[in-house]
Each structure stands twice: as structure tokens, then as C-alpha cells.
C-alpha positions as CSV (number, residue, x, y, z in Angstrom):
1,M,0.0,0.0,0.0
2,D,1.4,3.3,-1.1
3,V,1.0,5.8,1.7
4,R,2.0,9.0,-0.2
5,S,-0.1,11.8,-1.6
6,W,-2.3,11.2,-4.7
7,K,0.0,13.3,-6.8
8,E,3.0,11.2,-5.8
9,F,1.1,8.0,-6.4
10,V,0.0,8.7,-9.9
11,G,3.3,10.3,-10.9
12,E,2.6,14.0,-11.1
13,V,5.3,14.9,-8.6
14,P,8.2,12.9,-7.1
15,G,7.5,14.1,-3.5
16,Y,10.9,15.0,-2.3
17,D,13.7,17.2,-3.9
18,D,16.2,14.3,-3.8
19,I,13.9,11.8,-5.5
20,T,13.6,12.4,-9.3
21,A,11.5,9.4,-10.3
22,K,7.7,9.7,-10.4
23,G,5.1,7.1,-10.0
24,C,4.6,4.1,-7.8
25,I,5.5,0.4,-7.5
26,P,3.4,-1.5,-10.0
27,G,0.4,-3.2,-8.3
28,A,0.4,-0.8,-5.4
29,V,-2.9,0.4,-3.9
30,W,-3.2,4.0,-2.8
31,G,-3.4,4.3,1.0
32,K,-4.6,7.9,1.1
33,G,-1.7,9.3,3.0
34,G,-2.2,13.1,2.6
35,S,-2.1,16.0,0.3
36,N,1.7,16.2,0.0
37,A,5.0,14.7,1.1
38,D,4.8,16.5,4.5
39,S,1.3,15.6,5.6
40,M,-0.8,12.6,6.7
41,E,-4.4,14.0,6.8
42,G,-5.7,10.6,5.9
43,Y,-4.4,9.2,9.2
44,R,-4.4,12.2,11.6
45,N,-7.0,14.5,13.2
46,P,-6.5,18.3,12.9
47,D,-4.7,18.3,16.3
48,G,-2.2,15.7,15.0
49,T,-3.5,12.7,16.9
50,L,-4.3,9.4,15.1
51,R,-7.8,9.3,13.5
52,D,-10.3,6.8,14.8
53,H,-9.2,3.3,13.6
54,R,-12.6,2.6,12.2
55,D,-12.3,5.5,9.7
56,I,-8.9,4.3,8.6
57,E,-10.0,0.7,8.3
58,A,-13.1,1.8,6.3
59,A,-10.8,3.7,3.8
60,W,-8.6,0.6,3.5
61,R,-11.6,-1.7,3.0
62,D,-12.8,0.6,0.2
63,A,-9.5,0.1,-1.5
64,G,-9.7,-3.7,-1.1
65,I,-7.2,-3.9,1.8
66,T,-8.4,-6.1,4.7
67,S,-6.7,-7.6,7.8
68,E,-6.7,-11.0,6.3
69,K,-4.2,-10.0,3.6
70,R,-0.5,-9.4,4.0
71,V,-0.1,-5.7,3.6
72,G,3.2,-3.9,3.0
73,F,3.2,-0.2,3.6
74,Y,5.6,2.1,1.8
75,C,6.0,5.8,1.2
76,G,8.8,8.1,0.0
77,T,11.3,7.6,2.8
78,G,9.5,5.6,5.6
79,W,7.9,7.8,8.1
80,R,4.4,7.8,6.5
81,A,4.5,4.1,6.0
82,C,5.4,3.7,9.7
83,E,2.3,5.7,10.7
84,A,0.1,3.5,8.6
85,Y,1.8,0.4,9.9
86,W,1.3,1.6,13.5
87,A,-2.4,2.1,12.8
88,A,-2.7,-1.4,11.4
89,R,-0.9,-2.9,14.4
90,L,-3.2,-1.0,16.8
91,M,-6.1,-2.5,14.9
92,G,-4.7,-6.0,15.5
93,W,-3.5,-6.6,11.9
94,D,-0.8,-9.3,12.3
95,H,0.1,-9.4,8.6
96,A,1.3,-5.8,8.2
97,V,4.9,-5.0,7.2
98,V,6.9,-1.8,6.3
99,Y,9.0,-1.5,3.2
100,D,11.4,0.9,4.9
101,G,13.4,1.7,1.7
102,G,10.1,2.9,0.1
103,W,9.9,4.8,-3.1
104,Y,13.4,6.3,-2.5
105,E,15.0,2.9,-2.6
106,W,12.7,1.3,-5.2
107,S,13.0,4.1,-7.8
108,A,16.8,4.4,-7.4
109,D,17.3,0.9,-8.8
110,P,16.9,1.1,-12.6
111,T,16.1,-2.6,-12.8
112,N,12.8,-2.0,-10.9
113,P,9.7,-1.2,-12.9
114,T,7.5,1.8,-12.1
115,A,3.9,2.7,-12.9
116,S,2.2,6.0,-13.3
117,G,-1.1,7.5,-14.4
118,D,-4.6,6.1,-13.8
119,P,-4.4,3.3,-11.3
120,A,-7.2,1.4,-13.1
121,N,-5.1,1.4,-16.2
122,P,-1.5,2.4,-15.2
123,T,1.4,2.9,-17.6
124,V,4.2,0.5,-16.5
125,H,7.7,1.8,-17.2
126,E,10.4,-0.9,-17.5
127,E,13.7,0.5,-18.6
128,P,15.7,-2.1,-20.5
129,I,19.2,-2.3,-19.0
130,P,21.9,-2.9,-21.6
131,W,23.8,-6.1,-20.9
132,W,27.0,-4.3,-20.2
133,K,25.4,-2.3,-17.3
134,R,23.9,-5.3,-15.6
135,P,25.5,-6.2,-12.2
136,T,25.8,-9.8,-13.3
137,V,28.2,-8.6,-16.1
138,I,29.9,-5.8,-14.3
139,V,31.1,-7.7,-11.2
140,P,32.6,-10.7,-13.0
141,A,34.2,-8.4,-15.6
142,A,35.7,-6.2,-13.0
143,A,37.0,-9.2,-11.1
144,G,38.5,-10.6,-14.3
145,V,40.3,-7.3,-15.0
146,L,41.7,-7.2,-11.4
147,L,42.8,-10.8,-11.6
148,A,44.6,-10.1,-14.9
149,V,46.3,-7.0,-13.5
150,G,47.4,-9.0,-10.5
151,L,48.8,-11.8,-12.5
152,I,50.7,-9.5,-14.8
153,W,52.1,-7.6,-11.8
154,R,53.1,-10.8,-10.0
155,G,54.7,-12.1,-13.2
156,R,56.8,-9.0,-13.5
157,R,58.0,-9.3,-9.9
158,A,58.9,-13.0,-10.3
159,R,61.3,-12.6,-13.2
160,P,65.0,-12.6,-12.3
161,V,66.7,-9.3,-12.9
162,D,69.7,-9.4,-15.2
163,S,72.4,-7.5,-13.5
164,G,74.7,-7.4,-16.5
165,R,77.2,-9.8,-15.0
166,V,79.0,-12.1,-17.4
167,E,79.6,-15.6,-16.0
168,S,82.8,-17.3,-17.0
């Protein structure tokens, strides 16, 4: 469950200055977090206290989220997801978890797909990663280069040095 603002969820804004990617994790359900990255009106009363759990649970039920399902909460950086998780735990939801890396971590990995637009018919963005940029290619290639350099260096050190002496 994405506990960010609607504009963040559908990809109109990234939410934070240090996050450039827009959208959501494909398959996420909007958790009605608030109007922007700094608010949680969907979960808080005007005085900042937690809203009545029945109101929160009704909003989740309308989105198809119930206590019988395993629910993973995420937001931009973690604090909003933790508030939603706390509400779920107070309601006795035993199958709730937090994806603490949230959108910040997910969107930073170019191998992860993202979605944006109308949640009923989202546009899924999957950036194809060229084979030479994939970690499964880079790591072995780098290891091979280091090994080759090490062997060449070792080979140079192991050769006897000709001092120019002539043996009789």
C-alpha cells in the first residue's frame, strides 16, 4: 500500500527534492496518505492525533485492503509508512509490514519497474538495461580485470633481474 499523496502515487510529482523518479511500485494500492509529502491527513486528526481506527479501516476496506491480507506499507522515505503500519498494528493486523526503503530505494534501482497514471489502467515503465550495465556482467568483468592485472604484476616481480654480469 502506497501511503503517499495522490500526486506522488499517480506520478505527477516525485514528492521530495532528492527523488527524481515519479510514479509508484506496479500493483500498489493508494493508501490515502495526505495532500503532499509532508502531511498525513488521511491518518491524523487536525490536532495531530491518530484518527479513529474505524475511519482508517473503512478507507482501506474501500481500497480492497483487509486484515486477512498481508499488507506492505511504503511511502517516500519511511515515516508515513510507519504511521500507517502503527495504525494497522493498533487494529490488531498481524500481517502488516513496512518496506522501509520505500519509493526512495525502489526508484533508485533502474532494474525495478515503475507505474504512473490512472491506477485502473496504469502505464508501467520498464527500462531495459543494456547487458554491459547489468550487475551480473559488471562484477565478473571487474573481477577478471583485477585478476589479470594482479597476475601480470606478479609475473613481472617474479622474473630474475639481469644485473649485466657475465659468467665465466
